[in-house]
N, C-alpha and C positions, 0 to 999 in steps of 0.2 A: 291969390292965396288965400285961405281962412285962418281964422284966428289958432287952431288947433294946429294946423299944418306947421305953422311959426314956431309954435311949443315943441312941436316935435323934432324941426330942426336943432333948435337950441339944445334938448335934451343928447340928440344925436352927436351935436360937434361937443360940448361938455363932455361925455362919456370919452370920444376920441383923445381929446386932451390930457384927460386923467390918466390914459393908456399911455399915451406919447411919452408924459411925463414921466412915467414911472419906468417905462424902459429905457427912456436916456438914461435917468439916474443909476439903476441898475445896471445897466451895459457899460457906461463909460468910466466905470471906478476900476481901473486896471491895479491899485494899490493893491486889493486883496485878492487877486487871481493870479494862478498859476498854471503853466501848461506841464501838464505830467504826462510822459512820455514812456510807455513801455513798448518791449520786443518780446515775442513769443511771452506774452501774459506776465512777463517780469519788468519788474521797475527800473527803467534806464537811466533817466534824468527828470529834474523839475527845475522848469525856468518860470522867473516872476513875470508877468505879463507888461510890468513898468520899466524894462529897461527894455531897448531895440538894440537886437543880436541876431546874429545868424550863424546856425550851428548845422553839422553836418554827421548823421546818425550813419553810420558804416558797420554794417554786421555780414555776419556768414549769408546772409539771406540777401542783402543789397546797402544800395545807398541813398539816404533823404537828405534832402538840404532844406533847412527849416526855417523861415524867418520870423522873428517877433518884433512888430513893428507898429507901434500907435495902439498899444492897448488888445494888438490879435496876434493870431500865429497861423502861418501859410508854410505849407510845402511848396518851396518853388522849384524844385529839381528831384528828379527820382531815376535810376536807371530799370524800373519795373517796365514791362511789355506794354501795359494800359495806360499807364500815367493817371489814373482816375484820381489819385490824391492831390495830384499838380492842379486839376481842372477843379477840385473841391473849392468852395468857397472859404475866406479866410474866418476861421473862430473866434469868437470873444466873448461869449456869453458863457455862463455857469450852464455844465452840461452839452454843450458842443464837442463833439468829437469827429475826427478826420482821421481815417484807417487806410493804408495800403496792406491790402493783404497777401501780395505775393511777398513783402518784405517782413510781414506778422508786425508791422508798426502801428500804433494807436497812440493818439494824441488828446487827450479831453482835458477841457477847462474846469478846473475845479477852485475853491473857496481855497486861500491861503490858510493853512493852521496859525 
């Protein structure tokens, strides 16, 4: 390795560590984030991410069971035919979205007011 190669490796490693630190700091603070649930484009409920709970959303379109755990939210069961919402990974960052189109359900991670 040449002297310039070592410098490039150090710079890339420093940038990666800074990016990882920023991601961990902003993603792990569940105290100021909420899961905003809408059905048919109307607000249904808002749940804080800092409390572990399970909620079932039952509407005329169908039923979804939503789990809030360890600062994230996930649909753990649904009676829709394709179950794409169940296979979607857990949402935990501001701006993350989980959608169940057949049930017109949208879960969005937002900053708490």
